[in-house]
All heavy atoms as TSV, in Angstrom:
chain	resi	resn	atom	element	x	y	z
A	1	MET	N	N	0.855	-1.172	0.000
A	1	MET	CA	C	0.000	0.000	0.000
A	1	MET	C	C	0.900	1.234	0.000
A	1	MET	O	O	1.811	1.339	0.786
A	1	MET	CB	C	-0.889	-0.040	1.242
A	1	MET	CG	C	-1.744	1.141	1.387
A	1	MET	SD	S	-2.997	1.117	2.704
A	1	MET	CE	C	-2.497	-0.076	3.864
A	2	THR	N	N	0.619	2.155	-0.928
A	2	THR	CA	C	1.377	3.400	-1.005
A	2	THR	C	C	0.419	4.573	-1.128
A	2	THR	O	O	-0.705	4.431	-1.602
A	2	THR	CB	C	2.334	3.414	-2.218
A	2	THR	OG1	O	1.586	3.205	-3.413
A	2	THR	CG2	C	3.399	2.340	-2.104
A	3	THR	N	N	0.883	5.742	-0.702
A	3	THR	CA	C	0.076	6.953	-0.848
A	3	THR	C	C	0.640	7.782	-1.998
A	3	THR	O	O	1.838	7.750	-2.270
A	3	THR	CB	C	0.072	7.799	0.440
A	3	THR	OG1	O	1.417	8.138	0.776
A	3	THR	CG2	C	-0.569	7.054	1.584
A	4	HIS	N	N	-0.244	8.483	-2.658
A	4	HIS	CA	C	0.141	9.343	-3.775
A	4	HIS	C	C	-0.550	10.685	-3.642
A	4	HIS	O	O	-1.712	10.753	-3.229
A	4	HIS	CB	C	-0.275	8.717	-5.111
A	4	HIS	CG	C	0.412	7.435	-5.408
A	4	HIS	ND1	N	1.682	7.373	-5.923
A	4	HIS	CD2	C	0.005	6.164	-5.253
A	4	HIS	CE1	C	2.022	6.107	-6.084
A	4	HIS	NE2	N	1.019	5.359	-5.674
A	5	PHE	N	N	0.171	11.743	-4.006
A	5	PHE	CA	C	-0.403	13.085	-4.078
A	5	PHE	C	C	-0.892	13.283	-5.502
A	5	PHE	O	O	-0.148	13.059	-6.458
A	5	PHE	CB	C	0.647	14.139	-3.705
A	5	PHE	CG	C	0.101	15.523	-3.677
A	5	PHE	CD1	C	-0.653	15.963	-2.610
A	5	PHE	CD2	C	0.335	16.394	-4.724
A	5	PHE	CE1	C	-1.167	17.246	-2.578
A	5	PHE	CE2	C	-0.170	17.683	-4.705
A	5	PHE	CZ	C	-0.918	18.106	-3.634
A	6	ILE	N	N	-2.150	13.669	-5.660
A	6	ILE	CA	C	-2.776	13.796	-6.970
A	6	ILE	C	C	-3.236	15.232	-7.198
A	6	ILE	O	O	-3.797	15.860	-6.307
A	6	ILE	CB	C	-4.030	12.879	-7.064
A	6	ILE	CG1	C	-3.686	11.430	-6.741
A	6	ILE	CG2	C	-4.726	13.023	-8.394
A	6	ILE	CD1	C	-2.851	10.735	-7.759
A	7	ASN	N	N	-3.007	15.743	-8.402
A	7	ASN	CA	C	-3.605	16.989	-8.866
A	7	ASN	C	C	-4.579	16.617	-9.976
A	7	ASN	O	O	-4.217	15.873	-10.894
A	7	ASN	CB	C	-2.555	17.942	-9.439
A	7	ASN	CG	C	-1.729	18.595	-8.363
A	7	ASN	OD1	O	-2.269	19.172	-7.437
A	7	ASN	ND2	N	-0.424	18.487	-8.484
A	8	ALA	N	N	-5.797	17.112	-9.892
A	8	ALA	CA	C	-6.797	16.801	-10.910
A	8	ALA	C	C	-7.561	18.060	-11.278
A	8	ALA	O	O	-7.689	18.982	-10.476
A	8	ALA	CB	C	-7.767	15.734	-10.396
A	9	GLU	N	N	-8.050	18.083	-12.505
A	9	GLU	CA	C	-8.886	19.175	-12.981
A	9	GLU	C	C	-10.250	18.583	-13.315
A	9	GLU	O	O	-10.345	17.652	-14.111
A	9	GLU	CB	C	-8.240	19.812	-14.217
A	9	GLU	CG	C	-8.906	21.070	-14.666
A	9	GLU	CD	C	-8.128	21.740	-15.784
A	9	GLU	OE1	O	-7.184	22.476	-15.490
A	9	GLU	OE2	O	-8.485	21.495	-16.949
A	10	ILE	N	N	-11.289	19.105	-12.682
A	10	ILE	CA	C	-12.632	18.563	-12.808
A	10	ILE	C	C	-13.540	19.636	-13.398
A	10	ILE	O	O	-13.496	20.793	-12.968
A	10	ILE	CB	C	-13.193	18.144	-11.423
A	10	ILE	CG1	C	-12.210	17.240	-10.675
A	10	ILE	CG2	C	-14.567	17.515	-11.553
A	10	ILE	CD1	C	-11.992	15.893	-11.282
A	11	ASN	N	N	-14.382	19.258	-14.353
A	11	ASN	CA	C	-15.358	20.204	-14.904
A	11	ASN	C	C	-16.381	20.559	-13.834
A	11	ASN	O	O	-16.860	19.680	-13.116
A	11	ASN	CB	C	-16.065	19.610	-16.116
A	11	ASN	CG	C	-15.150	19.487	-17.307
A	11	ASN	OD1	O	-14.229	20.273	-17.486
A	11	ASN	ND2	N	-15.378	18.490	-18.126
A	12	LEU	N	N	-16.716	21.842	-13.751
A	12	LEU	CA	C	-17.708	22.274	-12.777
A	12	LEU	C	C	-19.073	21.711	-13.129
A	12	LEU	O	O	-19.427	21.590	-14.300
A	12	LEU	CB	C	-17.776	23.803	-12.711
A	12	LEU	CG	C	-16.550	24.481	-12.106
A	12	LEU	CD1	C	-16.704	25.997	-12.183
A	12	LEU	CD2	C	-16.342	24.053	-10.665
A	13	GLN	N	N	-19.832	21.375	-12.111
A	13	GLN	CA	C	-21.157	20.786	-12.268
A	13	GLN	C	C	-22.205	21.810	-11.862
A	13	GLN	O	O	-21.895	22.824	-11.237
A	13	GLN	CB	C	-21.278	19.532	-11.404
A	13	GLN	CG	C	-20.199	18.496	-11.666
A	13	GLN	CD	C	-20.250	17.928	-13.059
A	13	GLN	OE1	O	-21.313	17.543	-13.521
A	13	GLN	NE2	N	-19.118	17.895	-13.743
A	14	GLU	N	N	-23.460	21.512	-12.175
A	14	GLU	CA	C	-24.548	22.430	-11.850
A	14	GLU	C	C	-24.803	22.524	-10.352
A	14	GLU	O	O	-25.220	23.559	-9.862
A	14	GLU	CB	C	-25.820	21.979	-12.568
A	14	GLU	CG	C	-25.730	22.115	-14.066
A	14	GLU	CD	C	-26.970	21.602	-14.765
A	14	GLU	OE1	O	-27.995	21.365	-14.104
A	14	GLU	OE2	O	-26.902	21.437	-15.995
A	15	SER	N	N	-24.570	21.429	-9.629
A	15	SER	CA	C	-24.837	21.456	-8.193
A	15	SER	C	C	-23.607	20.982	-7.428
A	15	SER	O	O	-22.816	20.192	-7.942
A	15	SER	CB	C	-26.036	20.573	-7.841
A	15	SER	OG	O	-25.664	19.218	-7.876
A	16	PRO	N	N	-23.439	21.447	-6.200
A	16	PRO	CA	C	-22.291	21.009	-5.384
A	16	PRO	C	C	-22.269	19.496	-5.166
A	16	PRO	O	O	-21.195	18.901	-5.136
A	16	PRO	CB	C	-22.486	21.747	-4.063
A	16	PRO	CG	C	-23.325	22.927	-4.403
A	16	PRO	CD	C	-24.208	22.481	-5.535
A	17	ASN	N	N	-23.431	18.868	-5.015
A	17	ASN	CA	C	-23.463	17.411	-4.824
A	17	ASN	C	C	-22.883	16.684	-6.027
A	17	ASN	O	O	-22.145	15.713	-5.882
A	17	ASN	CB	C	-24.885	16.924	-4.552
A	17	ASN	CG	C	-25.374	17.322	-3.180
A	17	ASN	OD1	O	-24.585	17.606	-2.292
A	17	ASN	ND2	N	-26.679	17.351	-3.015
A	18	LYS	N	N	-23.224	17.138	-7.220
A	18	LYS	CA	C	-22.693	16.512	-8.428
A	18	LYS	C	C	-21.191	16.730	-8.533
A	18	LYS	O	O	-20.466	15.853	-8.999
A	18	LYS	CB	C	-23.405	17.049	-9.671
A	18	LYS	CG	C	-24.815	16.549	-9.824
A	18	LYS	CD	C	-25.426	17.038	-11.122
A	18	LYS	CE	C	-26.859	16.546	-11.254
A	18	LYS	NZ	N	-27.477	17.032	-12.493
A	19	LEU	N	N	-20.714	17.897	-8.114
A	19	LEU	CA	C	-19.278	18.168	-8.149
A	19	LEU	C	C	-18.553	17.216	-7.210
A	19	LEU	O	O	-17.542	16.626	-7.584
A	19	LEU	CB	C	-18.983	19.621	-7.767
A	19	LEU	CG	C	-17.502	20.016	-7.744
A	19	LEU	CD1	C	-16.849	19.797	-9.105
A	19	LEU	CD2	C	-17.340	21.452	-7.283
A	20	ASN	N	N	-19.065	17.028	-5.994
A	20	ASN	CA	C	-18.451	16.092	-5.046
A	20	ASN	C	C	-18.392	14.689	-5.633
A	20	ASN	O	O	-17.369	14.013	-5.538
A	20	ASN	CB	C	-19.220	16.055	-3.723
A	20	ASN	CG	C	-18.948	17.260	-2.863
A	20	ASN	OD1	O	-18.045	18.027	-3.129
A	20	ASN	ND2	N	-19.740	17.421	-1.828
A	21	GLN	N	N	-19.483	14.250	-6.238
A	21	GLN	CA	C	-19.528	12.913	-6.827
A	21	GLN	C	C	-18.514	12.777	-7.967
A	21	GLN	O	O	-17.845	11.752	-8.093
A	21	GLN	CB	C	-20.936	12.604	-7.337
A	21	GLN	CG	C	-21.955	12.432	-6.243
A	21	GLN	CD	C	-23.378	12.345	-6.787
A	21	GLN	OE1	O	-23.620	12.498	-7.980
A	21	GLN	NE2	N	-24.334	12.101	-5.892
A	22	GLU	N	N	-18.409	13.805	-8.787
A	22	GLU	CA	C	-17.482	13.772	-9.917
A	22	GLU	C	C	-16.030	13.732	-9.432
A	22	GLU	O	O	-15.204	13.001	-9.978
A	22	GLU	CB	C	-17.705	14.984	-10.819
A	22	GLU	CG	C	-16.999	14.916	-12.135
A	22	GLU	CD	C	-17.478	13.794	-13.041
A	22	GLU	OE1	O	-18.637	13.374	-12.949
A	22	GLU	OE2	O	-16.664	13.330	-13.860
A	23	ILE	N	N	-15.720	14.506	-8.397
A	23	ILE	CA	C	-14.367	14.506	-7.825
A	23	ILE	C	C	-14.039	13.125	-7.275
A	23	ILE	O	O	-12.980	12.557	-7.567
A	23	ILE	CB	C	-14.237	15.586	-6.731
A	23	ILE	CG1	C	-14.277	16.982	-7.363
A	23	ILE	CG2	C	-12.940	15.392	-5.935
A	23	ILE	CD1	C	-14.421	18.110	-6.365
A	24	GLU	N	N	-14.936	12.570	-6.473
A	24	GLU	CA	C	-14.686	11.259	-5.873
A	24	GLU	C	C	-14.560	10.169	-6.931
A	24	GLU	O	O	-13.707	9.288	-6.824
A	24	GLU	CB	C	-15.778	10.941	-4.861
A	24	GLU	CG	C	-15.665	11.819	-3.624
A	24	GLU	CD	C	-16.812	11.672	-2.648
A	24	GLU	OE1	O	-17.721	10.857	-2.887
A	24	GLU	OE2	O	-16.790	12.376	-1.628
A	25	LYS	N	N	-15.379	10.241	-7.975
A	25	LYS	CA	C	-15.310	9.267	-9.069
A	25	LYS	C	C	-13.950	9.320	-9.758
A	25	LYS	O	O	-13.336	8.288	-10.033
A	25	LYS	CB	C	-16.440	9.538	-10.063
A	25	LYS	CG	C	-16.570	8.499	-11.151
A	25	LYS	CD	C	-17.837	8.737	-11.947
A	25	LYS	CE	C	-17.509	9.349	-13.276
A	25	LYS	NZ	N	-18.678	9.549	-14.135
A	26	GLU	N	N	-13.462	10.530	-10.030
A	26	GLU	CA	C	-12.170	10.691	-10.690
A	26	GLU	C	C	-11.029	10.193	-9.800
A	26	GLU	O	O	-10.116	9.512	-10.263
A	26	GLU	CB	C	-11.946	12.157	-11.066
A	26	GLU	CG	C	-10.634	12.428	-11.763
A	26	GLU	CD	C	-10.489	11.740	-13.114
A	26	GLU	OE1	O	-11.503	11.529	-13.803
A	26	GLU	OE2	O	-9.349	11.402	-13.482
A	27	LEU	N	N	-11.080	10.516	-8.512
A	27	LEU	CA	C	-10.013	10.102	-7.609
A	27	LEU	C	C	-9.992	8.595	-7.403
A	27	LEU	O	O	-8.918	7.997	-7.264
A	27	LEU	CB	C	-10.144	10.822	-6.262
A	27	LEU	CG	C	-9.928	12.337	-6.307
A	27	LEU	CD1	C	-10.163	12.945	-4.938
A	27	LEU	CD2	C	-8.553	12.688	-6.842
A	28	GLU	N	N	-11.154	7.969	-7.381
A	28	GLU	CA	C	-11.219	6.522	-7.176
A	28	GLU	C	C	-10.582	5.747	-8.329
A	28	GLU	O	O	-10.171	4.608	-8.157
A	28	GLU	CB	C	-12.666	6.079	-6.958
A	28	GLU	CG	C	-13.163	6.461	-5.573
A	28	GLU	CD	C	-14.642	6.195	-5.349
A	28	GLU	OE1	O	-15.329	5.749	-6.292
A	28	GLU	OE2	O	-15.093	6.439	-4.230
A	29	LYS	N	N	-10.447	6.386	-9.488
A	29	LYS	CA	C	-9.741	5.759	-10.604
A	29	LYS	C	C	-8.264	5.573	-10.268
A	29	LYS	O	O	-7.590	4.738	-10.843
A	29	LYS	CB	C	-9.847	6.615	-11.872
A	29	LYS	CG	C	-11.228	6.727	-12.448
A	29	LYS	CD	C	-11.205	7.652	-13.648
A	29	LYS	CE	C	-12.588	7.904	-14.197
A	29	LYS	NZ	N	-12.546	8.897	-15.302
A	30	ARG	N	N	-7.773	6.393	-9.357
A	30	ARG	CA	C	-6.344	6.415	-9.030
A	30	ARG	C	C	-6.028	5.785	-7.683
A	30	ARG	O	O	-4.875	5.683	-7.310
A	30	ARG	CB	C	-5.854	7.854	-9.050
A	30	ARG	CG	C	-6.140	8.529	-10.380
A	30	ARG	CD	C	-5.867	9.981	-10.321
A	30	ARG	NE	N	-6.366	10.649	-11.513
A	30	ARG	CZ	C	-5.910	11.800	-11.941
A	30	ARG	NH1	N	-4.950	12.409	-11.297
A	30	ARG	NH2	N	-6.423	12.347	-13.010
A	31	GLY	N	N	-7.051	5.410	-6.932
A	31	GLY	CA	C	-6.846	4.798	-5.622
A	31	GLY	C	C	-7.981	5.160	-4.685
A	31	GLY	O	O	-8.999	5.713	-5.106
A	32	GLU	N	N	-7.788	4.870	-3.419
A	32	GLU	CA	C	-8.797	5.196	-2.409
A	32	GLU	C	C	-8.484	6.572	-1.814
A	32	GLU	O	O	-7.434	6.760	-1.191
A	32	GLU	CB	C	-8.775	4.148	-1.300
A	32	GLU	CG	C	-9.768	4.418	-0.208
A	32	GLU	CD	C	-9.652	3.418	0.930
A	32	GLU	OE1	O	-9.036	2.361	0.760
A	32	GLU	OE2	O	-10.179	3.740	2.011
A	33	PRO	N	N	-9.358	7.559	-2.011
A	33	PRO	CA	C	-9.077	8.910	-1.504
A	33	PRO	C	C	-9.021	8.951	0.025
A	33	PRO	O	O	-9.920	8.450	0.697
A	33	PRO	CB	C	-10.251	9.747	-2.010
A	33	PRO	CG	C	-10.903	8.939	-3.075
A	33	PRO	CD	C	-10.608	7.507	-2.768
A	34	LEU	N	N	-7.941	9.523	0.563
A	34	LEU	CA	C	-7.837	9.787	1.995
A	34	LEU	C	C	-8.402	11.159	2.319
A	34	LEU	O	O	-9.134	11.333	3.278
A	34	LEU	CB	C	-6.379	9.739	2.457
A	34	LEU	CG	C	-5.735	8.389	2.591
A	34	LEU	CD1	C	-4.278	8.550	2.995
A	34	LEU	CD2	C	-6.472	7.559	3.617
A	35	ARG	N	N	-7.982	12.119	1.508
A	35	ARG	CA	C	-8.480	13.489	1.671
A	35	ARG	C	C	-8.326	14.203	0.338
A	35	ARG	O	O	-7.498	13.839	-0.488
A	35	ARG	CB	C	-7.724	14.225	2.767
A	35	ARG	CG	C	-6.273	14.486	2.441
A	35	ARG	CD	C	-5.616	15.415	3.458
A	35	ARG	NE	N	-4.257	15.712	3.088
A	35	ARG	CZ	C	-3.884	16.642	2.221
A	35	ARG	NH1	N	-4.777	17.379	1.614
A	35	ARG	NH2	N	-2.611	16.845	1.940
A	36	TRP	N	N	-9.170	15.213	0.153
A	36	TRP	CA	C	-9.046	16.036	-1.044
A	36	TRP	C	C	-9.584	17.432	-0.750
A	36	TRP	O	O	-10.347	17.621	0.189
A	36	TRP	CB	C	-9.728	15.423	-2.256
A	36	TRP	CG	C	-11.193	15.126	-2.121
A	36	TRP	CD1	C	-11.755	13.954	-1.739
A	36	TRP	CD2	C	-12.275	16.026	-2.367
A	36	TRP	NE1	N	-13.113	14.057	-1.730
A	36	TRP	CE2	C	-13.471	15.324	-2.117
A	36	TRP	CE3	C	-12.361	17.356	-2.775
A	36	TRP	CZ2	C	-14.732	15.900	-2.257
A	36	TRP	CZ3	C	-13.616	17.915	-2.919
A	36	TRP	CH2	C	-14.777	17.204	-2.668
A	37	ALA	N	N	-9.141	18.392	-1.565
A	37	ALA	CA	C	-9.588	19.768	-1.404
A	37	ALA	C	C	-9.602	20.458	-2.762
A	37	ALA	O	O	-8.720	20.229	-3.591
A	37	ALA	CB	C	-8.661	20.530	-0.460
A	38	VAL	N	N	-10.609	21.288	-2.967
A	38	VAL	CA	C	-10.641	22.149	-4.148
A	38	VAL	C	C	-9.731	23.326	-3.819
A	38	VAL	O	O	-9.940	24.028	-2.839
A	38	VAL	CB	C	-12.077	22.621	-4.466
A	38	VAL	CG1	C	-12.061	23.623	-5.618
A	38	VAL	CG2	C	-12.975	21.439	-4.782
A	39	THR	N	N	-8.693	23.508	-4.626
A	39	THR	CA	C	-7.704	24.548	-4.343
A	39	THR	C	C	-7.838	25.768	-5.245
A	39	THR	O	O	-7.270	26.811	-4.948
A	39	THR	CB	C	-6.279	23.988	-4.473
A	39	THR	OG1	O	-6.108	23.453	-5.788
A	39	THR	CG2	C	-6.030	22.903	-3.429
A	40	LYS	N	N	-8.579	25.623	-6.354
A	40	LYS	CA	C	-8.722	26.750	-7.279
A	40	LYS	C	C	-9.937	26.507	-8.159
A	40	LYS	O	O	-10.215	25.377	-8.547
A	40	LYS	CB	C	-7.467	26.866	-8.152
A	40	LYS	CG	C	-7.489	28.000	-9.143
A	40	LYS	CD	C	-6.220	28.014	-9.972
A	40	LYS	CE	C	-6.318	29.053	-11.066
A	40	LYS	NZ	N	-5.168	28.997	-11.974
A	41	ILE	N	N	-10.644	27.570	-8.478
A	41	ILE	CA	C	-11.749	27.525	-9.434
A	41	ILE	C	C	-11.364	28.408	-10.609
A	41	ILE	O	O	-11.033	29.577	-10.431
A	41	ILE	CB	C	-13.068	28.038	-8.812
A	41	ILE	CG1	C	-13.488	27.190	-7.615
A	41	ILE	CG2	C	-14.166	28.118	-9.865
A	41	ILE	CD1	C	-13.932	25.795	-7.958
A	42	ASP	N	N	-11.390	27.846	-11.807
A	42	ASP	CA	C	-11.124	28.607	-13.020
A	42	ASP	C	C	-12.474	28.901	-13.671
A	42	ASP	O	O	-13.085	28.022	-14.282
A	42	ASP	CB	C	-10.228	27.805	-13.959
A	42	ASP	CG	C	-9.767	28.605	-15.167
A	42	ASP	OD1	O	-10.512	29.508	-15.617
A	42	ASP	OD2	O	-8.663	28.336	-15.659
A	43	THR	N	N	-12.956	30.136	-13.510
A	43	THR	CA	C	-14.285	30.482	-14.020
A	43	THR	C	C	-14.318	30.557	-15.545
A	43	THR	O	O	-15.364	30.301	-16.142
A	43	THR	CB	C	-14.787	31.809	-13.414
A	43	THR	OG1	O	-13.812	32.832	-13.646
A	43	THR	CG2	C	-15.032	31.665	-11.928
A	44	GLU	N	N	-13.188	30.889	-16.167
A	44	GLU	CA	C	-13.138	30.929	-17.635
A	44	GLU	C	C	-13.305	29.541	-18.231
A	44	GLU	O	O	-14.087	29.335	-19.149
A	44	GLU	CB	C	-11.814	31.529	-18.106
A	44	GLU	CG	C	-11.877	33.007	-18.371
A	44	GLU	CD	C	-10.567	33.510	-18.951
A	44	GLU	OE1	O	-9.957	32.821	-19.793
A	44	GLU	OE2	O	-10.169	34.609	-18.539
A	45	LYS	N	N	-12.546	28.582	-17.709
A	45	LYS	CA	C	-12.598	27.217	-18.218
A	45	LYS	C	C	-13.690	26.382	-17.560
A	45	LYS	O	O	-13.940	25.259	-17.984
A	45	LYS	CB	C	-11.256	26.511	-17.974
A	45	LYS	CG	C	-10.101	27.073	-18.752
A	45	LYS	CD	C	-8.854	26.275	-18.447
A	45	LYS	CE	C	-7.632	26.808	-19.163
A	45	LYS	NZ	N	-6.434	26.041	-18.808
A	46	GLN	N	N	-14.314	26.929	-16.502
A	46	GLN	CA	C	-15.347	26.221	-15.751
A	46	GLN	C	C	-14.817	24.904	-15.184
A	46	GLN	O	O	-15.417	23.843	-15.328
A	46	GLN	CB	C	-16.585	25.974	-16.613
A	46	GLN	CG	C	-17.347	27.247	-16.955
A	46	GLN	CD	C	-17.984	27.847	-15.703
A	46	GLN	OE1	O	-18.821	27.230	-15.079
A	46	GLN	NE2	N	-17.560	29.044	-15.335
A	47	THR	N	N	-13.625	24.997	-14.532
A	47	THR	CA	C	-13.022	23.819	-13.928
A	47	THR	C	C	-12.646	24.086	-12.474
A	47	THR	O	O	-12.408	25.231	-12.085
A	47	THR	CB	C	-11.753	23.369	-14.677
A	47	THR	OG1	O	-10.828	24.457	-14.706
A	47	THR	CG2	C	-12.063	22.917	-16.088
A	48	ALA	N	N	-12.595	23.019	-11.710
A	48	ALA	CA	C	-12.117	23.060	-10.327
A	48	ALA	C	C	-10.800	22.295	-10.275
A	48	ALA	O	O	-10.693	21.196	-10.843
A	48	ALA	CB	C	-13.139	22.416	-9.397
A	49	HIS	N	N	-9.806	22.875	-9.631
A	49	HIS	CA	C	-8.527	22.204	-9.444
A	49	HIS	C	C	-8.558	21.534	-8.075
A	49	HIS	O	O	-8.861	22.181	-7.069
A	49	HIS	CB	C	-7.376	23.202	-9.535
A	49	HIS	CG	C	-7.247	23.803	-10.897
A	49	HIS	ND1	N	-6.336	23.352	-11.815
A	49	HIS	CD2	C	-7.938	24.786	-11.517
A	49	HIS	CE1	C	-6.466	24.038	-12.935
A	49	HIS	NE2	N	-7.434	24.929	-12.765
A	50	VAL	N	N	-8.239	20.254	-8.047
A	50	VAL	CA	C	-8.344	19.456	-6.834
A	50	VAL	C	C	-6.981	18.867	-6.501
A	50	VAL	O	O	-6.277	18.366	-7.389
A	50	VAL	CB	C	-9.372	18.312	-7.024
A	50	VAL	CG1	C	-9.429	17.421	-5.804
A	50	VAL	CG2	C	-10.739	18.882	-7.349
A	51	GLU	N	N	-6.601	18.956	-5.230
A	51	GLU	CA	C	-5.415	18.275	-4.721
A	51	GLU	C	C	-5.903	17.189	-3.785
A	51	GLU	O	O	-6.803	17.418	-2.984
A	51	GLU	CB	C	-4.503	19.247	-3.976
A	51	GLU	CG	C	-3.887	20.290	-4.883
A	51	GLU	CD	C	-2.968	21.249	-4.139
A	51	GLU	OE1	O	-2.861	21.148	-2.898
A	51	GLU	OE2	O	-2.368	22.102	-4.796
A	52	ALA	N	N	-5.302	15.999	-3.893
A	52	ALA	CA	C	-5.773	14.874	-3.098
A	52	ALA	C	C	-4.622	13.954	-2.715
A	52	ALA	O	O	-3.574	13.940	-3.366
A	52	ALA	CB	C	-6.802	14.076	-3.887
A	53	VAL	N	N	-4.863	13.189	-1.670
A	53	VAL	CA	C	-3.976	12.101	-1.280
A	53	VAL	C	C	-4.799	10.829	-1.388
A	53	VAL	O	O	-5.899	10.755	-0.843
A	53	VAL	CB	C	-3.439	12.283	0.155
A	53	VAL	CG1	C	-2.615	11.081	0.576
A	53	VAL	CG2	C	-2.619	13.559	0.263
A	54	VAL	N	N	-4.275	9.855	-2.129
A	54	VAL	CA	C	-4.973	8.580	-2.297
A	54	VAL	C	C	-4.052	7.442	-1.883
A	54	VAL	O	O	-2.831	7.554	-1.939
A	54	VAL	CB	C	-5.455	8.364	-3.750
A	54	VAL	CG1	C	-6.445	9.420	-4.173
A	54	VAL	CG2	C	-4.304	8.300	-4.719
A	55	ILE	N	N	-4.688	6.352	-1.451
A	55	ILE	CA	C	-3.955	5.126	-1.149
A	55	ILE	C	C	-4.114	4.206	-2.347
A	55	ILE	O	O	-5.223	3.978	-2.821
A	55	ILE	CB	C	-4.519	4.416	0.091
A	55	ILE	CG1	C	-4.296	5.257	1.337
A	55	ILE	CG2	C	-3.872	3.044	0.261
A	55	ILE	CD1	C	-4.927	4.659	2.577
A	56	GLU	N	N	-2.997	3.704	-2.820
A	56	GLU	CA	C	-3.025	2.745	-3.917
A	56	GLU	C	C	-2.619	1.397	-3.342
A	56	GLU	O	O	-1.522	1.239	-2.816
A	56	GLU	CB	C	-2.067	3.157	-5.028
A	56	GLU	CG	C	-2.098	2.238	-6.208
A	56	GLU	CD	C	-1.158	2.672	-7.303
A	56	GLU	OE1	O	-0.419	3.647	-7.139
A	56	GLU	OE2	O	-1.171	2.007	-8.347
A	57	SER	N	N	-3.529	0.429	-3.412
A	57	SER	CA	C	-3.193	-0.895	-2.935
A	57	SER	C	C	-2.292	-1.574	-3.934
A	57	SER	O	O	-2.239	-1.203	-5.113
A	57	SER	CB	C	-4.450	-1.717	-2.697
A	57	SER	OG	O	-5.081	-1.995	-3.926
A	58	GLU	N	N	-1.589	-2.586	-3.495
A	58	GLU	CA	C	-0.650	-3.277	-4.389
A	58	GLU	C	C	-1.371	-3.944	-5.552
A	58	GLU	O	O	-0.827	-4.030	-6.630
A	58	GLU	CB	C	0.173	-4.284	-3.600
A	58	GLU	CG	C	1.099	-3.587	-2.627
A	58	GLU	CD	C	1.979	-4.551	-1.865
A	58	GLU	OE1	O	2.257	-5.644	-2.379
A	58	GLU	OE2	O	2.388	-4.195	-0.766
A	59	SER	N	N	-2.608	-4.376	-5.341
A	59	SER	CA	C	-3.344	-5.006	-6.441
A	59	SER	C	C	-3.635	-4.006	-7.547
A	59	SER	O	O	-3.646	-4.347	-8.720
A	59	SER	CB	C	-4.641	-5.638	-5.941
A	59	SER	OG	O	-5.487	-4.653	-5.400
A	60	LEU	N	N	-3.866	-2.728	-7.193
A	60	LEU	CA	C	-4.095	-1.693	-8.207
A	60	LEU	C	C	-2.817	-1.409	-8.982
A	60	LEU	O	O	-2.832	-1.262	-10.189
A	60	LEU	CB	C	-4.607	-0.405	-7.573
A	60	LEU	CG	C	-6.047	-0.370	-7.119
A	60	LEU	CD1	C	-6.325	0.956	-6.400
A	60	LEU	CD2	C	-6.984	-0.516	-8.286
A	61	SER	N	N	-1.688	-1.312	-8.276
A	61	SER	CA	C	-0.437	-0.945	-8.940
A	61	SER	C	C	0.070	-2.058	-9.848
A	61	SER	O	O	0.732	-1.798	-10.840
A	61	SER	CB	C	0.625	-0.562	-7.914
A	61	SER	OG	O	0.907	-1.649	-7.063
A	62	THR	N	N	-0.259	-3.314	-9.567
A	62	THR	CA	C	0.193	-4.392	-10.439
A	62	THR	C	C	-0.674	-4.508	-11.680
A	62	THR	O	O	-0.252	-5.085	-12.667
A	62	THR	CB	C	0.196	-5.740	-9.685
A	62	THR	OG1	O	-1.112	-6.008	-9.192
A	62	THR	CG2	C	1.208	-5.733	-8.567
A	63	ASN	N	N	-1.882	-3.946	-11.639
A	63	ASN	CA	C	-2.767	-4.023	-12.802
A	63	ASN	C	C	-2.561	-2.891	-13.781
A	63	ASN	O	O	-3.168	-2.867	-14.825
A	63	ASN	CB	C	-4.243	-4.018	-12.345
A	63	ASN	CG	C	-4.600	-5.285	-11.622
A	63	ASN	OD1	O	-4.019	-6.330	-11.870
A	63	ASN	ND2	N	-5.570	-5.202	-10.730
A	64	VAL	N	N	-1.710	-1.929	-13.473
A	64	VAL	CA	C	-1.522	-0.764	-14.330
A	64	VAL	C	C	-0.611	-1.063	-15.465
A	64	VAL	O	O	0.221	-1.809	-15.558
A	64	VAL	CB	C	-1.002	0.444	-13.506
A	64	VAL	CG1	C	-0.675	1.603	-14.396
A	64	VAL	CG2	C	-2.004	0.805	-12.470
């Protein structure tokens, strides 16, 4: 099991609940999220910049 620091760019959603779901869905592709935070909103591009720490199990890393 290893931890990784992730930077992600997520398209803004119509509602905060949908944004949370979209962030978690994207992070789960890379491992199990420990914590995450929206660090910047780009209103021109309509994106949220997210920083996260995820745990990657050994089974995930061997399948990559």
